[in-house]
C-alpha positions as MATLAB code, in Angstrom:
seq = 'MAHAVEAVPQVTTATSARPRTFSEDWVAVALAVFVIALVLAGVRPPLPKFAWSTASELTANVLTLNNLMAALQLGILVLIPATAGAILLGIKPTGFVAGFSLLYLVAFVAQAAAGSAFASAWGLEYVLTALLAGLILRQVMPLPQWLMEAARTEYYIKTGLVVLGASILFNEMVDAGFLGVVQALVVVLSVWFFCFWLCKKMRVDDELSTMLASAVSICGVSAAIATCGAIQGDRKKLSYVTSLVLIVAMPMMVIMPWVARAIGLPDSVAGAWLGGTLDTSAAVVAAGEMVSDTARDAAVVVKLSQNAMIGVAAFLLTVWWAIRKDTADKPKASLSVIWERFPKFVIGFMLVSFVFSFALSRGLVDDTRGILNGVRTIWFALAFISIGLETSLSGLVTTKEGRPAIAFLGGQAFNIAITLAISYVLFS';
ca = [
      18.600   30.926 -155.472;
      21.516   32.490 -153.045;
      23.381   35.762 -154.120;
      26.508   36.298 -153.386;
      25.453   39.547 -151.340;
      22.832   37.372 -149.008;
      25.037   36.127 -145.837;
      27.339   38.788 -145.788;
      27.325   40.475 -142.444;
      26.487   43.407 -141.618;
      28.996   45.928 -140.165;
      29.005   49.042 -138.651;
      32.716   51.237 -139.579;
      33.443   54.393 -138.170;
      33.572   57.406 -140.081;
      36.922   59.342 -139.932;
      36.532   63.196 -138.756;
      38.534   64.731 -141.614;
      39.091   63.492 -144.861;
      42.418   60.834 -145.631;
      45.161   62.653 -147.114;
      47.316   59.614 -147.394;
      47.475   56.556 -148.869;
      46.582   53.911 -146.480;
      49.143   51.135 -147.369;
      52.160   53.422 -147.552;
      51.010   54.702 -143.870;
      50.782   51.234 -143.060;
      54.329   50.146 -144.726;
      56.212   54.120 -143.282;
      54.744   52.636 -139.741;
      56.124   49.192 -139.969;
      59.104   49.900 -141.075;
      59.612   53.004 -138.526;
      58.627   50.328 -135.845;
      60.982   47.716 -137.283;
      64.257   50.567 -137.743;
      63.515   51.158 -134.054;
      63.670   47.602 -132.880;
      67.008   47.646 -134.220;
      68.100   50.263 -133.431;
      67.926   49.025 -130.087;
      64.509   49.865 -128.761;
      64.026   46.306 -127.179;
      61.172   46.806 -124.422;
      61.214   43.317 -122.456;
      57.754   40.959 -123.782;
      55.006   40.210 -121.743;
      53.928   36.817 -120.782;
      51.196   35.392 -120.977;
      51.449   31.565 -120.092;
      49.451   30.561 -117.701;
      47.627   26.786 -116.209;
      45.957   27.731 -112.743;
      44.609   30.996 -111.297;
      47.802   31.354 -108.695;
      50.107   31.003 -111.879;
      47.949   33.722 -113.625;
      48.333   36.123 -110.997;
      52.186   35.011 -110.327;
      53.238   35.542 -114.334;
      50.870   37.424 -116.354;
      49.160   39.984 -113.261;
      52.203   40.834 -112.420;
      53.242   44.340 -111.679;
      57.267   44.063 -113.960;
      54.121   41.955 -116.742;
      52.401   44.971 -116.484;
      54.641   47.056 -117.154;
      56.375   45.237 -120.107;
      52.829   44.981 -121.993;
      52.679   49.161 -121.341;
      56.249   49.417 -122.636;
      55.190   47.582 -125.837;
      51.991   49.323 -126.078;
      53.861   53.170 -125.983;
      56.352   51.540 -128.282;
      52.946   50.540 -131.446;
      51.273   53.708 -129.790;
      52.841   56.468 -130.775;
      53.852   55.977 -134.576;
      50.476   54.116 -134.694;
      48.822   57.985 -133.693;
      51.298   59.968 -136.214;
      50.000   57.354 -139.273;
      46.031   57.800 -138.012;
      46.719   61.701 -138.224;
      48.013   61.110 -141.387;
      44.480   59.120 -142.612;
      43.008   62.179 -141.433;
      41.875   60.466 -137.929;
      41.605   63.131 -134.515;
      43.817   61.732 -132.447;
      42.266   62.245 -129.484;
      40.047   59.670 -130.084;
      42.056   57.395 -131.863;
      44.042   56.672 -128.425;
      41.332   56.792 -126.144;
      39.798   53.619 -128.058;
      43.582   52.449 -129.112;
      44.230   52.052 -125.615;
      41.061   50.560 -124.715;
      41.777   47.933 -127.956;
      45.067   47.498 -126.634;
      43.694   46.570 -122.938;
      41.194   44.152 -124.830;
      44.321   42.613 -127.186;
      46.161   42.055 -123.724;
      43.102   40.027 -122.141;
      42.915   37.925 -125.424;
      46.345   37.093 -124.974;
      46.428   35.798 -121.618;
      42.939   34.096 -122.687;
      44.952   32.230 -125.496;
      47.747   31.582 -123.156;
      45.943   29.547 -121.044;
      47.145   25.659 -120.655;
      43.834   24.257 -121.874;
      43.743   27.030 -124.609;
      47.443   25.833 -125.575;
      46.163   22.098 -125.876;
      43.847   22.458 -127.805;
      45.273   25.007 -130.691;
      43.019   28.003 -129.642;
      45.266   31.001 -131.004;
      45.062   35.041 -129.886;
      43.202   35.459 -133.321;
      40.287   33.728 -131.964;
      40.536   35.163 -128.376;
      40.717   38.355 -129.699;
      37.713   37.936 -133.093;
      35.402   36.500 -129.901;
      36.525   39.163 -127.262;
      35.636   41.855 -130.107;
      32.236   40.176 -130.719;
      31.403   39.865 -127.439;
      31.593   43.706 -126.920;
      29.655   44.447 -129.790;
      26.974   41.974 -127.653;
      26.890   43.445 -124.574;
      27.655   47.445 -124.606;
      26.919   50.500 -126.982;
      29.932   51.234 -128.737;
      30.750   54.562 -128.686;
      32.066   56.475 -131.252;
      36.099   57.279 -130.150;
      36.313   53.357 -129.693;
      34.826   53.032 -133.129;
      37.573   55.826 -134.199;
      40.191   53.168 -133.148;
      38.844   50.408 -134.959;
      40.613   50.111 -138.339;
      41.099   46.626 -139.424;
      42.637   46.997 -142.479;
      45.265   49.804 -141.076;
      46.311   47.201 -138.903;
      46.118   43.890 -141.071;
      48.727   45.770 -143.328;
      50.751   47.012 -140.547;
      51.087   43.618 -139.196;
      51.858   41.651 -142.902;
      54.537   44.081 -143.417;
      56.288   43.607 -139.653;
      55.558   39.667 -140.588;
      58.226   39.804 -143.520;
      60.707   40.400 -140.392;
      59.962   36.478 -139.687;
      59.580   35.119 -143.186;
      63.268   34.651 -144.324;
      64.401   33.081 -147.396;
      67.652   30.979 -146.054;
      65.676   29.420 -143.529;
      63.011   27.815 -146.234;
      66.312   26.331 -147.776;
      67.321   25.220 -144.421;
      64.281   23.695 -143.713;
      64.770   21.063 -145.896;
      64.623   19.888 -149.854;
      61.888   17.583 -149.446;
      60.102   19.690 -147.217;
      60.513   22.542 -149.947;
      58.860   20.558 -152.628;
      55.904   18.827 -150.584;
      55.153   22.478 -149.504;
      55.351   23.380 -153.371;
      53.445   20.769 -154.486;
      50.372   20.684 -152.077;
      49.898   24.521 -151.693;
      49.785   23.983 -155.771;
      47.387   21.254 -155.804;
      44.738   21.756 -152.785;
      44.883   25.976 -153.945;
      42.977   25.007 -157.234;
      41.466   21.841 -156.108;
      39.668   24.144 -153.554;
      38.889   27.414 -155.922;
      37.495   24.846 -158.235;
      35.184   23.746 -155.670;
      34.646   26.499 -154.007;
      33.470   28.033 -157.300;
      30.923   24.754 -157.378;
      29.116   25.456 -154.734;
      28.513   29.070 -156.332;
      30.890   30.569 -153.450;
      32.058   34.410 -154.797;
      35.452   35.133 -155.880;
      36.928   36.573 -152.798;
      35.684   34.304 -150.940;
      36.814   31.695 -152.441;
      40.665   33.094 -153.120;
      40.235   33.426 -149.147;
      38.911   30.076 -148.378;
      41.820   28.292 -150.911;
      44.498   29.887 -149.506;
      43.767   29.030 -145.822;
      43.613   25.295 -146.293;
      46.393   25.229 -149.140;
      49.371   27.534 -147.583;
      48.951   27.992 -143.727;
      46.110   28.479 -142.262;
      45.567   32.058 -140.265;
      48.127   34.289 -141.808;
      47.465   33.398 -145.487;
      43.578   34.381 -145.071;
      44.851   37.668 -143.745;
      47.855   38.243 -146.528;
      45.362   36.697 -148.995;
      42.414   38.968 -147.981;
      45.370   42.205 -148.162;
      46.274   41.456 -151.951;
      43.031   41.381 -153.092;
      41.537   43.983 -151.256;
      39.608   40.984 -149.745;
      36.143   41.762 -146.903;
      37.643   41.980 -143.902;
      33.747   40.448 -142.564;
      35.078   37.268 -144.909;
      38.105   37.072 -143.698;
      37.166   37.047 -140.231;
      34.422   33.723 -141.306;
      37.730   31.771 -142.899;
      39.561   32.661 -139.682;
      36.812   31.288 -137.690;
      36.452   28.232 -139.783;
      39.762   27.759 -139.918;
      40.492   27.697 -136.230;
      37.289   25.473 -135.406;
      38.100   22.660 -137.686;
      42.158   23.054 -136.783;
      41.267   21.556 -133.254;
      39.345   18.185 -133.981;
      42.457   17.483 -136.379;
      44.780   18.420 -134.260;
      44.064   15.847 -131.900;
      42.363   13.042 -133.784;
      45.392   13.430 -136.993;
      48.095   11.864 -134.512;
      45.765    8.916 -133.405;
      45.029    8.026 -136.864;
      48.997    8.027 -137.674;
      49.216    5.577 -134.807;
      46.793    3.840 -135.545;
      48.221    3.111 -138.782;
      51.687    2.652 -138.418;
      52.768    5.412 -140.052;
      56.744    6.130 -139.491;
      57.596    9.125 -137.539;
      58.570   11.564 -140.137;
      55.912   10.546 -142.541;
      53.437   11.377 -140.045;
      55.073   14.325 -139.032;
      55.022   16.145 -142.742;
      51.924   14.629 -142.826;
      50.554   16.946 -140.033;
      52.497   19.529 -141.081;
      51.739   19.998 -144.157;
      47.634   19.725 -143.004;
      47.566   21.408 -140.035;
      46.317   25.120 -140.338;
      47.843   26.514 -137.520;
      51.102   26.575 -136.145;
      50.593   25.935 -132.545;
      48.590   22.652 -133.867;
      51.139   21.760 -135.928;
      53.588   21.299 -133.078;
      50.901   19.763 -130.159;
      49.591   17.407 -132.853;
      53.588   16.288 -133.701;
      54.510   15.995 -130.550;
      51.403   13.323 -129.546;
      53.272   11.252 -131.709;
      57.082   11.748 -131.485;
      60.109   14.436 -131.624;
      61.018   13.041 -134.569;
      57.506   13.594 -136.024;
      57.125   17.025 -134.542;
      60.510   18.273 -136.156;
      59.436   16.283 -139.553;
      56.028   18.875 -138.798;
      57.466   22.187 -138.273;
      59.927   21.390 -141.352;
      57.033   21.663 -143.739;
      54.916   23.579 -142.265;
      57.925   26.396 -141.917;
      58.340   25.631 -146.192;
      54.278   26.714 -146.153;
      54.623   29.876 -143.762;
      57.453   31.123 -146.399;
      55.249   31.082 -149.430;
      53.195   33.771 -147.925;
      54.897   36.301 -150.335;
      55.588   35.203 -153.143;
      51.348   33.649 -152.773;
      50.613   37.334 -151.614;
      52.293   39.058 -154.832;
      51.163   36.305 -157.484;
      47.248   36.523 -155.902;
      47.293   40.042 -156.777;
      48.364   40.109 -160.432;
      46.320   37.636 -160.826;
      43.390   39.516 -159.290;
      43.587   42.641 -161.062;
      43.805   41.271 -164.121;
      41.096   38.666 -163.294;
      38.353   41.248 -162.093;
      38.459   42.940 -165.353;
      35.564   43.369 -167.131;
      34.138   43.162 -170.992;
      33.575   46.956 -169.842;
      36.706   47.686 -169.321;
      40.304   47.993 -170.937;
      42.392   45.380 -170.691;
      44.523   45.014 -167.342;
      48.297   46.947 -168.313;
      51.315   47.384 -165.770;
      49.425   50.818 -165.262;
      46.023   49.505 -163.601;
      48.097   46.806 -162.067;
      50.498   49.006 -160.089;
      46.763   51.066 -159.208;
      45.484   48.195 -158.002;
      48.546   46.400 -156.494;
      48.468   47.011 -152.529;
      51.978   48.642 -151.668;
      52.001   46.848 -148.374;
      52.874   43.828 -150.331;
      55.668   46.129 -151.640;
      56.827   46.196 -147.874;
      56.388   43.172 -146.832;
      58.750   41.652 -149.658;
      61.396   44.859 -148.990;
      61.533   44.079 -145.189;
      61.621   39.972 -145.723;
      64.604   40.582 -147.949;
      66.299   42.514 -145.635;
      66.041   40.196 -142.499;
      66.986   37.954 -144.979;
      70.159   39.116 -146.744;
      71.078   42.128 -145.684;
      71.144   41.568 -141.594;
      73.523   39.669 -139.824;
      71.949   36.432 -138.149;
      72.620   37.241 -134.767;
      71.089   40.542 -134.995;
      67.858   38.923 -136.442;
      67.712   36.456 -134.331;
      67.910   39.348 -131.038;
      65.105   41.176 -132.731;
      62.579   38.481 -134.219;
      61.072   38.139 -130.502;
      60.172   42.000 -129.842;
      59.014   42.042 -133.532;
      57.037   38.961 -133.572;
      55.700   40.071 -129.966;
      54.783   43.983 -132.276;
      53.078   42.022 -134.998;
      51.319   39.789 -132.571;
      49.613   43.077 -131.477;
      48.574   43.952 -135.094;
      46.501   40.967 -135.775;
      44.774   41.107 -132.497;
      44.141   44.344 -132.726;
      42.762   43.903 -136.216;
      40.945   41.033 -135.295;
      39.379   42.575 -132.319;
      38.081   45.333 -134.573;
      36.648   42.758 -136.919;
      34.383   41.300 -133.692;
      33.612   44.972 -133.161;
      32.225   45.943 -136.726;
      30.921   42.365 -137.281;
      26.874   41.158 -136.792;
      27.509   37.444 -135.098;
      24.425   35.784 -136.735;
      26.086   36.875 -139.931;
      28.631   34.840 -139.167;
      26.644   32.134 -138.559;
      23.841   31.935 -141.436;
      27.315   33.015 -144.090;
      25.755   31.640 -147.640;
      23.855   28.886 -146.363;
      27.093   26.767 -145.120;
      28.479   26.371 -148.693;
      31.966   27.786 -147.808;
      32.149   25.619 -144.583;
      31.346   22.816 -146.576;
      34.254   23.725 -149.615;
      36.167   24.389 -146.975;
      35.432   20.749 -145.777;
      35.976   19.465 -149.082;
      39.255   21.019 -149.676;
      40.566   20.247 -146.067;
      39.658   16.449 -146.916;
      41.594   16.840 -150.417;
      44.511   18.089 -148.658;
      44.397   15.122 -146.060;
      44.610   12.557 -148.604;
      47.222   14.221 -150.854;
      49.150   15.587 -148.508;
      49.648   12.173 -146.978;
      50.296   10.317 -150.407;
      53.288   12.807 -150.941;
      54.263   12.458 -147.483;
      55.213    8.747 -148.054;
      57.117    9.189 -151.185;
      58.960   12.160 -150.031;
      59.897   11.092 -146.389;
      59.590    7.166 -145.917;
];
């Protein structure tokens, strides 16, 4: 019988030169809040462009001096506070700055690769290209210590999740429509519990089961990232879930619109079906447009409603995980134990989401959304490059004899069926 640890990919983790003096969670919160405050105060460098379809467009749009300068300014916006946070964590600033700079350059290349017309058509998002970039670097070159000093996956993920709170607005979930919210609630709850149950039947460990269930039921990569942070999960398992989500989303994006047309689904029903089942935002938009504008709009409504549940899900999963991990030789989880285990960056996420939902004017929120999305993208790209640098490719291929992949596909099949039924009831 296979054991839970057999398929965990082997990693090499950088060690800090000095002992950590501050909690990484609180440092990530402070870093994210500081960057958000700078943006709100008016520090808003232009965002670099990454969209291109031909070599000439790549040169004319992405590799221009102005675009490279925009990327440099954005890099400085995140580098300075990131380095300050690294110092608080006991990391040597010289090695961190050098490593961070190289990782940022790789992140630029990964985003440019994801910005190609081919990648966009197939829903290949930057998280996948960033992960692949890290995996490739690990295979083709020896990794110097100064580079690994900056490969801080959890640091980047936690910071990015706090910044993500600026994009998850309570009022937008309500504005998205009552039917979209109802469908999202029913789908998320039913699919999560089914997928988790199926994972346990397939003898998948609790951490991976929780991340897989969240990815299938809520919103793919973003939900997997939030769940990994909430349960303090293994980042190697996160890279596996992310790769699985994106690989499965590609054929679904092409096949499901064709099926919707073939069986004569009304456009609104087709859109709600696509929005509730496809696990990446890019795939949702692309698949909806393959049917019609009406289908695209319905798909976005449902997807937005599911995205808005990330914060609540992370909070509930944190409490559930703290209680679930108690064993017979440990006392029952008290409030103090839950607080000790609670990832503090979730508090930062919820606080930022609340402020942007209720305390700031809609004009200011709209004015800062673009740059904050760009900052969040950088943090997540850095995180997935770091995962690639630390992960054995053979471990990803052989993870648990394929059982998690089978469970994921089973959960996705259930998701497709129940979402179609609910979409018919609500949107026809």
